[in-house]
C-alpha positions, 0 to 999 in steps of 0.5 A: 532577507530570504531564509536559506536552509543549511545543508544539515536541515536539507539532509534532515528533510530528505531523511524525514521524507524517505521515512514517511514514504517507507511508512506509506509503503508499509501501510499500503502493503498492510491494507492490501493484506487486510483486504485480501484476508477480508475477502477470504473470510467472505468466500468461506462464509459465502460457501457455508451460507450462500443465502447470506450473499457475502460476495454478491452484495454492493458492499463487497463489490466496493471493497473488491474494487478498492482491493484491486485498486490498492493492489495495482498501486502497491505493485507499481509503487513497489516495482518503481522503487527498484528500477535504476539506481534506487536499489540501495535506497529501497528496503523492498528491492531484492 
């Protein structure tokens, strides 16, 4: 005998999925903020002490590539939720 989810169980699964997507969007936004603040700190440190080479080393290049990737994903994801009929479901839409 196959198990069929009741209407209440399906609704709670959709609610849980929406909550986890909102949490993931929030975490992604926070990661972008942290990466941008890290690079601002690197730029200030590199300005005061250029011999430390904060901006030119391989670790900063990897962090910069990750920051750019996270920024693109974040902007696409944030704008994708605002198109069409999803405006009332997303808390990020204007």
